N, C-alpha and C positions, 0 to 999 in steps of 0.2 A: 413274788417279787424277786427278780434276779438281781444279784449284786456283783455279777462278774464283769459288767460293763455298763456305762451310762446309756440312757435311752438315745436312740438316733433319729427318732421321728421329729417332725416339725409341728406336731399337733398344737393348735392354738395360735400359731403364727399366721397372720393374714399376709398373703403374698410372700411366702418364705423365699422363693427364688429371688425376688427383688431385694429382700434384706440380706440374704447370704452372698449376693453378688457385690455388696457394698461394705461388709464388715467381716472381720475374722471372728467366727463364732465357734467356741469349743465347749464341751462338757467334760467334767472329770468326776470320778468317784471320791468321796471323802475317806478318811481313815476307817478301818473296818468297824470300830466300835460306834461310829456315827451312822453307819449305813442303814440300820433299821429305822432311822428317823428322817433321813434325807433322801430326796430324789437324786440330786447331784449338785455340783458346783457348775456355774455357767460363766464363761469369760467372753467378753467382747472387746475388741479394739477396732478403732476406725480412724481413717484420715480421708475426708470427703472434700471434693472440689465444690460441692453445692449441698445445701441442706437436704435431709431425707427424713420423712416421717414414718416411723415404724408403728405397726398396729398389732396388738396381741389380744386374743380372747383369753383372759386369765384362767389358769387352773384353780381349783379350790385349795390353794397352797399359800402359806405365808412365805415371803422372801426377805432375806436380809441382803441389802444392796450397798456395796461400796463403789463410789463413782468419782471420776475426776475428768475435768475438761481442760484441754490445753495440749500443747505439743507432746507427743508420746515420749520423746527423749528427755524432756525436762524433769527435774526432781518433783516428786509428789508435793513437796512443801511449796513449790513455786506455781502449782496449778490450783484451780478451784476444785477442792476435794470435799466429799461429805460421805456420810454413812447413815442409812435409815432402815427401819423395819417397814416393809410394805405388806399391809394386811391383804386379805383376799379382795381383789378388785371385782366389783359387781357388774361393771360395764366394760365396754371396749377400752383398752388402755392404749393411749397414743403418746409416743415420745419422739420429739424432734431431735435428730442427731445433726450436729453442725461441726464443721472443721475437724478437730481431732479429739479423741477421748478414749476412756477405758472404763469398763464396768466389770466388777467381779461380784457375782451373786451366789447366794445360797438358797436353793429351792428345797423347802422342807416337804416331806410327804404330808398329804392331808391328814391332820391329826398328830403330826410329829413335832410341832413347834412347842406345845405346852410343856413338855419336860425340860425345856431350856428357859422358860419364863413362867414358872408355875404360879406366880402371884396373881395372875389375871386370867379370866376366861379368854379364849382366842377370839371370841366375837368382839372383844374390846378393840381390836385392831382392824376389824373388817371395814373395808372402804376407806381406810386411812393410811397415810404415809407419815411416819413420825421419826424424829431423830433417834438414832441408835441408843443414845444415853437415856431416853425416856423409858426404854424397855429394859436395858441393861445398865443400871445406874453406876455400876463399878467400872464401866467402860468409858475411857476418856474420849473427848473429841480430838481433833487434829492439832491440839495446841501444846503437846509436849509432855503429858503425863503417861504413866505406864499403860501399855496396851492390854496386858494380861499378867497374872502373877508370874514373877520370875523374868519378865521381859526387861531389857535395859530401859532406864528411865527416859532415855532420849527417843524412845520409840512410842508409837501409838498404834492402835489397831488399824486405822485408816491407812497410814503410811506403810505399815508392815504388809498389808494386803496389796496396795496399789503401786508401790515403788518397783518391785521386781519386774523385769521383763520376761523372766522364765516362768512358765506355767507351774512347774513343780514347786517353786518358791512361793507363789501365790497360794497354791493349794495347801502347803504346809502352814502358812499364816492363817488361812481360814480354819484349818483343823485346830490350831492352837487357840484361836479365839473361841471356838465352840466348846472345846474340851475344858476351857476355863469356866464355862457357865452351865455345865451339865454333861449328860442328861440326868435328870432326877427320875428314878424308876416310877412308872405310872401305869398300872394295869388298864386304866380307862383309856389312856392314849393308845395302848396296844390294841384294844378293842376297836377304837375309832378308826385306826389305820386299817385294820382288817376289813371293816365294813365298807370303807371308801374303796379299797382295792377290789372288793366284791362288785361294787357298782361299776367300777371302771372296766373290769374284765368280763363281766357277765351281762350281756345285753338283755337277758330275760328279766333282770331286776328293773322294773319299770315304775314302781310306786313305793311310797313310804310304808304302807301297810305290809307290803311284801318284804321290804327290808327289815321291818320290825320283827316279823315272824322269823326271818333268818337269823336275826341277832339275839333272839330270846328275850327281848325287851318289849315293854309296852310302847305304844306310839309316843306317849308323853316322855318316857324315859329316853327314848331314842332322840327326840328333839333336844332334850337337855344335854345329852352326851355330845351331840353335834355342835350345839351352841358353845359349850365349854371347851371342847377339844378340837373341833374342826374350824368353827367360826361362821358357818352358814348352816342352814337346815338341810336335811337329807333330800328333800324335793329339789332344792336348788342344785345340789351336787348332781343328781340324776339328770336334770335338764341341761346343766353345763356340759356334761360328757356327751349328751345327745348332740348339742351344737358343735362340739369338737369333731364328732364323727361326720356330721353333715358338712362341715367346713372342709375336712380332709377329702371327702368324696367330691365336693365341688372343685377342689384343687386338682384332683386327678382327672377331671373331665377332659382336659386338653389332650391327654394321651390315651385314656381309657374310654373316652366317650361320655356324654352326659348320662348321669344315672337316671333310673326310673324313680322320679321324686315321690310318686305315690307309694311305690313299693318300699322305698327307703323310709318314708314316714311311718309306714306300718311296722317295718323292721325295728325302728327306734322307739316304738311304743306310742306314737302320736295317734290321735283319734282320726285324723285325716291329713291330707297334704297341705291344706290351708293352714292348719295349726303349725306345722313345721315351717312353712313360709313366713308366718307371722313371727315366730321365735327367731328365726335366722335373720330376718330383716331388722327386727328390733335390736339384735345384738351387733350385727355387722354393719348395718346401714343400707344394704342393698339386698334384693331378693336372691335366693340361691342360683336361679337361672342366669341372672345378670352377672353375678360373681363368677360363675363357671365360664362365661364368655371371655372374661379377662379380669383377674383379681384387682379390685380397687374399692376404696371406701370414699364416702363423700368428704 
């Protein structure tokens, strides 16, 4: 896991060219002491003449999301602003962007969220989007109580993150928010992050039993570790990274030519091409061959 620069890929984004032509999308690294637990911060600003629906195949990651809707030049207090914890999404995530707005997000490494919210297993949040204060009770909403220890009482976490126009100021506010809540040292979280990174980086890891053997855990202990610290089971993580790879190959078809789907299915560990097609269609909404002809979802 390199921490010299944030990831530059668009893995998981459906029709990334369509999204990136409409919004300003950036990623930034957090403070060094937070990097073992986070993928990156992601910032989006938009001003659109007409609505646009973005679609994402979620990573096995928890996100903390600060968002506001309204003219970008207006004070955060004058816009509709909110903050939430977004657990791992089990299906295609669709979000409609309208007019103008701003989102500042924290994407945790798979397994990296529990040290900041140790009171609950990460599976508690899977498939859910809950107000920030449900997970971090000491964090106020946007009604004027302190954002984090030492912050001026006139500030709150949402305004501190969303008000600045400069990226570095938003990043500093996100750092301050997280450092006020952890991380709490957790060897199990370290182990979970290592195992998910192994799945992501090593395509030869194709099954739960194989991952259990690599982890030194029994299959049951591996399941418990993933439920408590990742939020989904190891099989789900393996399948999700397969779909991300297939989606990326389909995206590249316009310039690199259509992939050999049967060969890709075998490479990703599917029993046959039909199995890959079923998984891809169930997740994205269209078969991979149709998506490769022109990214779209129903």
